[in-house]
N, C-alpha and C positions, 0 to 999 in steps of 0.2 A: 193362169193357165197350167199352173202347176209342174213346170218344166225344171225348176231348181229345187231341190230335195230339201236343202238347210233351213228354208224358210218356216217361222213359226207356224202352226195349225191356226186356221181363222184369219181373222183381220188382223192387219200389223203394220206399222209404218216402218217404211224400208229405208236403208241407208246406212252404210258401214263405217263412215269417217263423218266428220264435223269439224268446223271451225266456228268462233262466236267470241263473246265476251262473256268472263265469269260476273254472275249475279249475286251468287251467294257461296260459303265457303263454310263447310261443318265444321263446327268447333276442335274435331279431333285432327282435320285436314289442317285449319289453321294453326294449331299448335307444333303440328309436324316440319321438320326443317327441310323436308324435301318431297317434291310430290313423285320422286323416281326419275324425272326428267331434268332437273337441275335449278331448284328454285321451289321457294313456297307460292302458292296460290293464294291471290289475293282477288277481292272484287274489283272488278274494272280491267283485268289482266285479259290480253287477247291471246285465245289458245286454240290448239287443233287437237284432234285424237279420233280413237276409234272407239266403236262400240258394236256390240252384238245386235244389229237393227236398231231402229228409231233416229238415227241419225238425221233424218228430213223432216224433223219436229221443230217447233220453233223453240222448246223449252226442253234441256234435257238433264236428267241426273245420272250423273256418271262419276265411275271412282277415279280417284288423283292419279293411279298408276296409270289410267289411259289417257293421261292430257299432258301436253307439251307446249311451251309457251311458242306462240306464233312468230317465227325467226322478224326481225327489223326488216322493213320494205318488202316482206310477203302480202299478198292481199289474203281476204277470206276464201276466195275461190282456189288460191295455189294452196294454202294450208290445207283445207277439206280435200285436195285432190292428192296430197303428195302421201302420205301414213300408208293407207290401205295401197294405193298401187306398187308403193315400192317394196310392200310385204309380197303383193301378187305376182311380182317381175322376178321371181326366182331367189328373193331374200338376196338382195345384192350384199357381196362381201364388204362391207363396210361397217364401221363401229356403230353401234344404237345410236351413239350421240349425234353422229355426223350429220350435216343439214349443209345439203352444198349452198355455196355463195353464187352470185351472179357470174363471177371469173372462173368458178371452177368447171372441169371438164368432167362428165362422168358417161361411161361406156357402157350401155344396156344391151347384152348379148341376147336376149329374151325378153321380149316386148307384149305378151299376151296378158291382157290384163279383163278382170269381169268386172271392174270399177267403171271403165268407160267413161274415163276423165279424158 
């Protein structure tokens, strides 16, 4: 339809956020102490992250800086809908390492999202 000007030209796979299981780690990432989000990435880790389109594919090659561990107790659906939505909702005034637990209360004053989660 051409209504969203940020999309790539031609055919592309949509999706700005994702979750899943790490299937391979590049040696330069495996030897790094941190992925920028608090720990080494290992094959088999449950993760969530953001990308510039392509998140709806079955296999995704993404930089370690864009991946975070999936919090314990979270489903893949919850992880895949958290990061883009919170960035879209006015950049919540929370530390970037903050991930709410089920007992936390979070007030969102602006709640318009292009992510439709």
